[in-house]
C-alpha positions as CSV (number, residue, x, y, z in Angstrom):
1,M,-6.6,-5.7,23.7
2,A,-6.3,-4.6,20.1
3,R,-4.9,-1.7,18.5
4,T,-7.2,0.0,16.4
5,Y,-6.2,2.0,13.4
6,V,-8.5,3.5,10.9
7,I,-7.4,4.1,7.1
8,A,-8.9,7.3,6.1
9,N,-8.5,9.8,3.4
10,Q,-12.2,11.8,1.8
11,K,-10.1,11.8,-1.5
12,G,-10.5,8.6,-3.4
13,G,-8.0,7.0,-5.5
14,V,-5.4,7.4,-2.9
15,G,-4.5,3.4,-2.4
16,K,-6.7,3.8,0.7
17,T,-8.5,0.4,0.4
18,S,-5.1,-1.3,-0.9
19,I,-3.2,-0.1,2.4
20,A,-6.0,-1.6,4.6
21,V,-6.2,-5.1,3.0
22,N,-2.4,-5.6,2.4
23,L,-1.7,-4.0,6.0
24,S,-4.3,-6.5,7.3
25,A,-2.6,-9.3,5.3
26,S,1.0,-8.0,6.2
27,L,0.3,-7.9,10.0
28,A,-1.3,-11.4,9.6
29,H,2.0,-12.6,7.9
30,Y,4.0,-11.3,10.8
31,G,1.7,-13.6,13.0
32,R,-0.3,-10.9,14.4
33,R,-4.0,-11.5,14.9
34,V,-5.9,-9.2,12.7
35,L,-9.3,-8.0,12.1
36,L,-10.3,-6.0,9.0
37,V,-13.4,-4.1,9.1
38,D,-14.8,-2.9,5.6
39,L,-16.8,0.6,6.6
40,D,-17.0,1.2,2.8
41,P,-20.3,0.6,1.1
42,Q,-18.4,0.1,-1.9
43,G,-17.5,-3.2,-0.6
44,N,-13.9,-3.0,-2.1
45,A,-11.6,-4.3,1.1
46,T,-14.1,-7.2,1.1
47,T,-13.5,-8.3,-2.5
48,G,-10.2,-7.4,-2.6
49,S,-9.7,-10.2,0.6
50,G,-11.3,-12.9,-1.5
51,I,-14.8,-12.5,-0.1
52,D,-18.0,-12.6,-2.1
53,K,-19.8,-9.5,-0.9
54,S,-23.1,-10.1,-2.7
55,A,-23.3,-13.5,-0.8
56,L,-22.5,-12.3,2.6
57,E,-25.5,-13.2,5.4
58,R,-24.1,-11.0,7.8
59,N,-22.2,-7.7,7.3
60,V,-20.7,-4.4,9.0
61,Y,-24.6,-3.0,8.2
62,G,-26.3,-5.4,10.5
63,V,-23.5,-4.8,12.9
64,V,-23.7,-1.2,12.8
65,L,-27.6,-1.2,13.7
66,G,-27.4,-3.8,16.2
67,E,-29.0,-6.9,14.7
68,Y,-25.8,-8.9,15.3
69,G,-22.4,-8.7,16.4
70,M,-18.9,-8.6,15.2
71,A,-18.3,-12.1,16.5
72,E,-21.0,-13.5,14.2
73,A,-20.3,-11.4,11.1
74,R,-16.8,-12.1,10.8
75,V,-15.4,-14.5,7.9
76,R,-11.8,-15.7,7.1
77,A,-9.6,-14.5,4.4
78,E,-7.0,-16.5,2.5
79,G,-4.7,-14.1,4.1
80,G,-5.0,-15.3,7.3
81,Y,-7.3,-12.4,8.9
82,D,-10.6,-12.1,9.7
83,V,-13.0,-9.5,7.8
84,V,-16.4,-7.9,8.8
85,G,-17.4,-7.4,5.2
86,S,-19.2,-4.8,3.6
87,N,-21.6,-4.3,0.5
88,R,-24.2,-1.6,-0.8
89,E,-26.5,-2.3,2.0
90,L,-24.5,-0.1,4.2
91,A,-25.2,2.7,2.4
92,G,-28.6,2.9,3.8
93,A,-27.0,3.3,7.3
94,E,-25.9,6.8,6.6
95,V,-29.7,8.0,6.8
96,E,-30.5,5.3,9.6
97,L,-28.1,6.2,11.8
98,I,-29.5,9.8,12.4
99,A,-32.2,8.6,14.5
100,I,-30.1,6.1,16.9
101,E,-29.0,7.5,20.0
102,R,-25.3,7.4,20.1
103,R,-24.8,7.2,16.9
104,E,-21.2,8.4,16.6
105,Y,-20.2,5.2,18.8
106,R,-22.2,2.3,17.3
107,L,-18.9,0.6,15.7
108,R,-16.6,0.9,19.0
109,E,-19.3,-0.4,20.7
110,A,-19.5,-3.5,18.5
111,L,-15.8,-3.9,18.5
112,A,-15.7,-3.7,22.1
113,P,-16.7,-7.4,23.1
114,V,-14.1,-8.8,20.1
115,L,-10.8,-6.5,21.0
116,D,-9.6,-9.2,23.3
117,D,-9.5,-11.9,20.3
118,Y,-7.0,-9.9,18.1
119,D,-3.7,-7.7,18.3
120,Y,-4.8,-5.4,15.6
121,V,-8.6,-4.1,14.4
122,V,-8.0,-2.3,10.5
123,I,-10.9,-0.2,9.5
124,D,-11.4,0.8,5.8
125,C,-13.4,4.2,5.7
126,P,-15.4,5.5,2.9
127,P,-13.7,8.5,0.8
128,A,-16.3,10.7,2.5
129,L,-16.2,12.7,5.9
130,N,-19.2,11.2,6.7
131,M,-21.5,9.6,9.7
132,L,-19.7,6.0,8.7
133,T,-16.2,7.9,8.8
134,V,-16.9,9.8,12.1
135,N,-17.4,6.1,13.7
136,G,-14.4,4.9,12.2
137,F,-12.3,7.7,13.7
138,T,-14.8,7.4,17.2
139,A,-13.5,3.7,17.4
140,A,-10.0,4.0,16.4
141,D,-6.9,4.4,18.7
142,A,-5.0,5.8,15.9
143,V,-5.3,7.1,12.3
144,I,-3.2,6.0,8.9
145,I,-3.6,8.4,6.1
146,P,-2.4,7.4,2.7
147,M,-1.3,10.2,0.8
148,Q,-0.8,10.4,-3.1
149,C,1.8,12.9,-3.5
150,E,0.0,15.6,-5.5
151,Y,-1.3,19.2,-5.0
152,Y,-4.8,18.3,-4.2
153,A,-3.8,15.8,-1.7
154,L,-2.4,18.6,0.7
155,E,-5.5,20.4,0.3
156,G,-7.5,17.3,1.3
157,L,-5.1,16.7,3.9
158,S,-5.9,20.1,5.6
159,D,-9.7,19.1,5.8
160,L,-9.1,15.7,6.9
161,V,-6.8,17.1,10.1
162,G,-9.3,19.6,10.9
163,T,-12.2,16.8,10.9
164,L,-10.0,14.7,13.0
165,R,-9.1,17.7,15.7
166,K,-13.2,18.1,16.3
167,V,-13.2,14.4,16.8
168,K,-10.7,14.8,19.4
169,Q,-12.2,17.5,21.2
170,N,-15.8,16.0,21.2
171,L,-15.8,12.2,21.0
172,N,-12.5,10.4,20.8
173,P,-9.6,12.2,23.0
174,A,-7.2,9.5,22.6
175,I,-7.0,9.4,18.8
176,E,-3.7,10.2,16.9
177,I,-2.1,10.2,13.7
178,E,-0.1,7.5,13.6
179,A,1.3,7.4,10.1
180,L,1.2,9.6,6.8
181,V,2.0,6.9,4.0
182,R,2.6,7.8,0.3
183,T,1.3,5.6,-2.4
184,M,1.6,5.5,-6.0
185,Y,4.9,6.9,-5.2
186,D,6.9,8.0,-8.5
187,P,10.5,9.4,-7.4
188,R,10.9,10.4,-11.2
189,S,8.3,12.8,-11.0
190,T,9.5,16.5,-9.8
191,L,6.0,17.2,-8.1
192,T,6.0,13.8,-6.1
193,V,9.2,14.8,-4.7
194,Q,8.3,18.3,-3.9
195,V,4.8,17.2,-2.4
196,S,7.0,14.4,-0.3
197,D,9.3,17.0,1.1
198,E,6.5,19.1,2.0
199,L,4.9,16.7,3.8
200,K,8.0,15.9,5.8
201,R,8.4,19.6,6.5
202,H,4.7,19.9,8.1
203,Y,4.5,16.2,10.0
204,G,7.9,15.2,10.4
205,E,7.9,11.8,12.3
206,K,4.5,11.1,11.4
207,V,5.6,10.5,7.7
208,F,6.6,6.9,7.3
209,D,10.1,5.9,5.6
210,T,8.2,3.2,3.6
211,V,6.8,4.5,0.5
212,I,4.3,2.2,-1.7
213,P,5.3,2.7,-5.4
214,R,3.0,2.8,-8.5
215,N,3.1,-0.9,-9.1
216,V,1.0,-2.6,-11.9
217,R,1.0,-6.0,-9.2
218,I,-0.6,-3.9,-6.6
219,A,-3.2,-2.5,-9.1
220,E,-4.1,-6.0,-10.6
221,A,-4.2,-8.0,-7.3
222,P,-7.9,-6.8,-6.0
223,S,-9.0,-8.8,-9.3
224,F,-7.9,-11.9,-8.3
225,G,-9.2,-11.3,-4.6
226,K,-6.2,-11.4,-3.0
227,P,-4.0,-8.7,-1.1
228,V,-0.7,-8.2,-3.3
229,I,1.6,-10.4,-1.0
230,L,-0.1,-13.3,-1.9
231,H,-1.2,-12.2,-5.7
232,D,2.8,-12.0,-6.4
233,P,5.0,-12.0,-3.0
234,A,8.1,-11.2,-4.9
235,S,6.9,-7.7,-6.6
236,K,8.1,-4.5,-5.4
237,G,4.4,-3.8,-4.3
238,A,4.3,-6.9,-1.9
239,T,7.8,-5.8,-0.6
240,A,6.4,-2.4,0.2
241,H,3.5,-3.3,2.0
242,L,5.5,-5.8,4.1
243,A,8.1,-3.2,5.2
244,F,5.3,-0.8,5.8
245,A,3.7,-3.1,8.6
246,R,7.3,-4.1,9.8
247,E,7.9,-0.3,10.5
248,L,4.6,0.4,11.9
249,L,5.4,-2.8,14.1
250,E,9.0,-1.7,15.0
251,R,7.8,2.0,15.9
252,A,5.5,0.7,18.2
253,G,8.3,-1.2,19.8
254,H,7.1,-4.6,19.0
255,S,9.4,-7.3,17.6
256,V,8.6,-8.5,14.0
257,A,8.0,-12.4,13.9
258,A,10.0,-14.5,11.6
259,G,8.9,-13.9,8.1
260,N,7.8,-17.3,6.4
261,R,8.8,-18.2,2.7
262,Q,6.9,-15.3,1.2
263,E,8.9,-13.2,3.1
264,R,12.0,-14.4,2.3
265,T,10.9,-14.4,-1.5
266,A,9.7,-10.8,-1.6
267,T,13.0,-9.3,0.0
């Protein structure tokens, strides 16, 4: 059965969707069966995977509202993983879910029939602590939190941890923080290093060794509808995302499949 990760941070612009897309592609690269669920109405994980969100006949909106199942809504991305895409229709789900019984469990229940088809499910949440994000938390085994090393990020992390505590108490006792991953990392910045050290002091081994650097290839890859490991496999950004997926697998005690030509080029 799949292990489900939710990628969450209510602060926008921290590389959350980039982590979701590139983690999915990197895990697929290492031979894992992966499903990416785009739970953000902006649909950036969908377009970043090379899927035209405006042309989707079935999407996560219909899945959450029970109109059809995950298996009917998933499509294959070029990166070798499946995607249940999103678009602006999903914004309406926030209001519609209010009147639905067990509204916090809609995504979890929708995922259940397809979990055996995958090794990993990756859920990209909106940059807000709303009902969609709560659905992501309730459906997940663990949370991956992308963190930009700046002062306001620490404040936002405190709010997120508080929300997770409530979810754990009331909705999903099994959920835990799997990883804090430092994104847009610039070691030349004194503030970046200070905040990074602060994170390590408070969260210890939850802070992964791998950092995702500021890298133009990561920033431009979504405009080509590709994960960075496909857009420019030799770039520092591609190397970092592959290293993050590798560290995630190794910390879980799983062997890393032999890399293909892209991996050998990137490293």
